[in-house]
C-alpha positions as CSV (number, residue, x, y, z in Angstrom):
1,M,-2.1,-15.1,-45.6
2,T,-4.0,-13.3,-48.3
3,Q,-7.3,-14.3,-46.6
4,F,-6.1,-12.7,-43.4
5,E,-5.1,-9.4,-45.1
6,E,-8.7,-9.2,-46.5
7,V,-10.2,-9.8,-43.1
8,K,-7.9,-7.2,-41.6
9,A,-9.1,-4.7,-44.2
10,L,-12.7,-5.5,-43.2
11,L,-12.4,-5.7,-39.4
12,G,-9.2,-3.8,-38.5
13,N,-11.3,-0.9,-37.1
14,S,-14.4,-2.9,-36.1
15,V,-16.2,-1.6,-33.1
16,T,-17.9,-5.0,-32.5
17,Y,-15.4,-7.7,-33.4
18,Y,-12.0,-8.6,-32.1
19,L,-9.5,-9.7,-34.7
20,I,-6.2,-11.2,-33.6
21,A,-3.3,-13.3,-35.1
22,V,-1.0,-15.6,-33.2
23,D,2.2,-16.8,-34.7
24,M,3.6,-20.3,-34.5
25,N,5.3,-19.5,-31.2
26,S,1.9,-18.7,-29.7
27,N,2.7,-15.0,-29.5
28,Y,0.3,-12.2,-30.7
29,S,1.4,-10.9,-34.1
30,Y,-1.7,-8.7,-34.8
31,L,-4.4,-7.1,-32.8
32,N,-7.2,-4.9,-34.3
33,Q,-8.2,-1.7,-32.6
34,R,-11.1,-3.2,-30.7
35,Y,-8.9,-5.9,-29.1
36,Q,-6.2,-3.3,-28.3
37,D,-8.8,-1.0,-26.7
38,A,-10.2,-3.8,-24.6
39,F,-7.0,-5.5,-23.4
40,T,-3.9,-3.2,-23.7
41,S,-4.9,-1.3,-20.6
42,I,-4.9,-4.5,-18.7
43,H,-1.9,-6.3,-20.1
44,G,0.2,-3.6,-21.9
45,N,1.3,-3.9,-25.5
46,L,0.5,-7.5,-26.4
47,I,2.3,-7.8,-29.7
48,G,5.0,-10.5,-29.2
49,K,3.5,-11.7,-25.9
50,N,2.1,-15.2,-25.5
51,Y,-1.6,-15.4,-26.1
52,A,-2.2,-17.1,-22.7
53,V,-1.5,-13.9,-20.7
54,T,-5.0,-12.6,-21.5
55,M,-7.0,-15.7,-20.6
56,H,-8.3,-17.9,-17.9
57,P,-5.7,-20.8,-17.4
58,D,-8.4,-23.4,-17.8
59,D,-9.1,-22.2,-21.3
60,Q,-5.6,-22.6,-22.6
61,Q,-6.2,-26.3,-23.5
62,T,-9.3,-25.3,-25.5
63,C,-7.1,-22.9,-27.5
64,K,-4.6,-25.6,-28.2
65,I,-7.2,-28.2,-29.3
66,V,-9.0,-25.7,-31.5
67,S,-5.8,-24.5,-33.1
68,Q,-4.8,-28.1,-33.8
69,M,-8.1,-28.7,-35.5
70,A,-7.7,-25.5,-37.6
71,F,-4.3,-26.8,-38.9
72,S,-5.7,-30.3,-39.5
73,Y,-8.7,-28.9,-41.5
74,P,-7.4,-25.7,-43.0
75,E,-10.5,-25.0,-45.1
76,S,-12.7,-24.8,-42.0
77,V,-13.2,-22.5,-39.1
78,F,-13.5,-23.7,-35.5
79,P,-15.4,-22.1,-32.6
80,A,-14.2,-21.6,-29.0
81,T,-15.6,-19.8,-26.0
82,L,-12.9,-18.3,-23.8
83,R,-12.7,-16.2,-20.7
84,K,-10.4,-13.2,-20.8
85,H,-9.1,-11.3,-17.8
86,D,-11.2,-8.1,-17.3
87,G,-8.5,-6.3,-15.2
88,K,-10.8,-6.3,-12.1
89,G,-10.3,-9.9,-10.9
90,G,-13.1,-11.3,-13.1
91,Y,-13.5,-12.4,-16.7
92,I,-15.0,-11.3,-20.0
93,I,-16.6,-14.2,-21.8
94,T,-15.7,-14.2,-25.5
95,R,-16.7,-16.3,-28.5
96,W,-14.1,-16.9,-31.2
97,E,-13.7,-18.5,-34.6
98,Y,-10.2,-19.9,-35.5
99,K,-8.7,-20.2,-38.9
100,A,-5.2,-21.5,-39.7
101,M,-2.9,-19.3,-41.7
102,F,-0.3,-20.7,-44.2
103,N,2.5,-18.9,-46.0
104,E,3.1,-19.0,-49.8
105,M,4.8,-22.3,-49.5
106,Q,1.8,-23.7,-47.7
107,E,3.6,-24.0,-44.4
108,P,1.7,-23.2,-41.2
109,S,2.4,-19.6,-40.2
110,G,-0.2,-19.0,-37.4
111,I,-3.8,-18.7,-36.5
112,F,-6.2,-15.8,-36.9
113,C,-9.3,-15.4,-34.9
114,I,-12.4,-13.3,-35.0
115,G,-14.2,-12.9,-31.7
116,H,-16.6,-10.9,-29.7
117,D,-17.7,-10.2,-26.1
118,I,-20.6,-12.4,-25.1
119,T,-20.5,-11.6,-21.4
120,E,-23.8,-9.8,-21.3
121,L,-25.5,-12.4,-23.4
122,M,-24.3,-15.2,-21.1
123,Q,-25.4,-13.3,-18.0
124,T,-28.8,-12.5,-19.5
125,T,-29.2,-16.1,-20.6
126,G,-28.4,-17.4,-17.1
127,K,-30.9,-15.0,-15.6
128,L,-33.6,-16.0,-18.1
129,N,-33.0,-19.7,-17.4
130,Q,-33.4,-19.1,-13.7
131,V,-36.7,-17.2,-14.2
132,K,-37.9,-19.9,-16.6
133,D,-37.1,-22.6,-14.0
134,I,-38.8,-20.7,-11.2
135,H,-41.9,-20.0,-13.3
136,S,-42.1,-23.5,-14.6
137,H,-42.0,-24.8,-11.1
138,L,-44.6,-22.4,-9.8
139,I,-47.0,-23.2,-12.7
140,R,-46.3,-26.9,-12.7
141,K,-47.2,-27.0,-9.0
142,H,-50.7,-25.7,-9.6
143,S,-51.2,-27.8,-12.8
144,A,-50.3,-30.9,-10.8
145,N,-52.7,-29.9,-8.0
146,L,-55.6,-29.4,-10.5
147,L,-55.0,-32.7,-12.2
148,G,-54.9,-34.6,-8.9
149,L,-58.0,-32.9,-7.6
150,G,-59.8,-33.7,-10.9
151,K,-59.0,-37.4,-10.4
152,I,-60.3,-37.3,-6.9
153,I,-63.6,-35.9,-8.2
154,Q,-63.8,-38.6,-10.9
155,E,-63.4,-41.3,-8.2
156,S,-65.6,-39.7,-5.6
157,H,-69.1,-41.0,-4.7
158,D,-69.8,-38.6,-1.9
159,L,-71.1,-35.1,-2.6
160,T,-69.3,-33.6,0.4
161,D,-66.0,-34.8,-0.9
162,V,-66.8,-33.3,-4.3
163,Q,-67.6,-29.9,-2.7
164,D,-64.4,-29.9,-0.6
165,V,-62.4,-30.7,-3.8
166,A,-64.2,-28.0,-5.7
167,K,-63.1,-25.5,-3.1
168,M,-59.5,-26.7,-3.4
169,I,-59.7,-26.4,-7.2
170,V,-60.9,-22.8,-6.9
171,D,-58.1,-22.0,-4.5
172,S,-55.4,-23.6,-6.7
173,A,-56.8,-21.8,-9.8
174,N,-56.7,-18.5,-7.9
175,E,-53.1,-19.1,-6.9
176,L,-52.2,-20.0,-10.4
177,D,-53.9,-16.8,-11.7
178,I,-51.7,-14.8,-9.3
179,V,-48.6,-16.5,-10.5
180,I,-49.4,-15.9,-14.1
181,R,-50.2,-12.2,-13.5
182,K,-46.8,-11.8,-11.7
183,I,-45.0,-13.5,-14.6
184,Y,-46.4,-11.0,-17.1
185,Q,-45.7,-7.9,-14.9
C-alpha cells in the first residue's frame, strides 16, 4: 500500500494520467482528479461502484485476466487496452498498467492502475495505416509495370516492340511521378 500512496502523491493531480484503485470487491476505491473529470459527469460518483460500469462489456474479461496476473506476479506491472464509455454512445480508448496492492500482512487488498487516453493516437494510427496501404498499392502498381516492361524489352527482338514498350515505360513513369508528387503534398 505504501507504493500506491507514493504514486497518488505523484499523480493525484495529473493532467495527463488517470490513476485509480479498485478494491477486492471490484469497486472503485480511489480516483485521481483526471479520472474524475473524465468520467464522473458520465457515471456520477464512482467511488464504491463496480469498475465495469465505465467500460465496454467485452473488455471486462481483459480486466479480470490482467488483475489475476498482477496478483500472481506482484513485483510486475501488466498492460491492458480498454474502451471506456464516452457518454455519447461511443468509447474512449485507454491504455493501462495494473499493479496488485497488498496490505501490511501481505494479503491482497486491490489493484491500482495508471492509464491514459490513447483514442487520438489510435485514430491517427489507423488513418496513417490506410494512407500507407493506399500509397503502397499505387506505387507498387507502377513499379510492377516498369519491371514487366523491362523484361519484355530484354526478350524482344523487334525494334517496333521495343519502341511500343518504351512509350509504355514513359507513361508508367509519368503516372508514378504524379503519384509521388501527390503523396508529398
